[in-house]
Residue, then its C-alpha position, 0 to 999 in steps of 0.5 A: x540459536x533455533x534452526x529455521x523450519x522449512x516453511x520459514x526458509x521458503x518464506x524468507x527465500x521467496x521474500x528475498x528473491x521478490x525484493x531483488x527481482x526487477x520482474x516477477x517472472x524472474x522468481x521461479x519455484x526452482x529458485x525459491x527451493x534452491x535458495x531455501x536449501x530444499x526441494x521443489x516439492x516442499x513448496x507444494x507440501x507446505x503451501x499448496x502451490x507457489x501462489x499461496x507461498x507468495x501471498x503468505x510472504x506478501x501478507x507478512x510484508x504488508x503487516x510491516x507496512x501497515x504497522x508503520x502506517x498505524x504508528x504514524x496515525x497514532x503519532x498524529x493523534x498524540x500531537x493533536x490531542x485533544x483536538x483532531x489530527x491535522x489533515x496533513x498528518x492523516x494523509x502522510x500516515x495513509x500514503x507516506x509509508x508506501x511512497x517511502x518504501x517504493x523509493x527505498x531500494x532496501x525496502x520490501x516494497x518490491x514484494x507487494x508490487x510483484x504480487x499485484x502483477x502476479x495476481x493478474x496473470x495467476x491461474x489462481x486469482x482467488x488466492x490473491x483476492x482477499x489480500x488485494x481487496x482488503x480495506x480494513x486498515x483504510x477504514x480506520x482513517x474514516x473517523x479521523x477524517x470525519x473529525x476534520x470534515x464533519x460536513x462529509x458523510x462516511x461515503x464521501x470520505x471513503x470516496x475521497x480516501x479511494x481517490x487519495x489511494x489512487x494518487x498514491x498508486x500513481x506515485x509508486x508505480x507511474x512516476x515517469x508520467x508525473x515527471x513528464x507532466x511536471x516538466x521534470x521540475x520536481x525531484x520525484x526520487x525524494x519521497x518527502x518532496x513527493x509526499x509534500x506534493x500529494x498532501x498539497x494536492x489532496x488536502x482540500x478534498x477534506x478541508x474545503x467546505x462545499x459552497x452554496x452552489x456546490x456541484x457535490x453529488x448527493x448521497x443517493x442510489x444510482x438510477 
């Protein structure tokens, strides 16, 4: 068996501690180093600082999440071939993995949640910016939604995807508010119930054709 390198041990230690932590500040440089079986200086030596280490770990976790998302997208395409994928399947592929991971205690979703929190308090916000602002994987969904709603422009589809991602964030970070608003009538601990409700609420954004007297905002620059 190949012995793990120091950088790999540090990444693994950081990921495990972030996953298990209830608050990101519980994860310290000393704790990471001790779990990895090395000294504190190894973090700066191999990664520059702890923020770079956390971003490296989060990128690895995010790749796994996106792989699951793209697997669902591919499956949706295969089921519908040669026609366009169903809007319900596209929405599930886009937001389903995040919702499922956020409700799975054994997942690594806590790594991503804590990274976002740490980015807001970090003295080096530029380290986190490329990952937080990355939207390339979201753009992959635009042509598929376009096949369903050819009357929408890429701008309009992109805006709707942004709205959909906002709903996803509400479901993964602020479910207590939704629980109150729904009178505790839904089991928001069940990811399939949450996903089904999100699909029901957001699918019309992509399927409802604008009427003759639509209030849709025209594609024009701001004045």
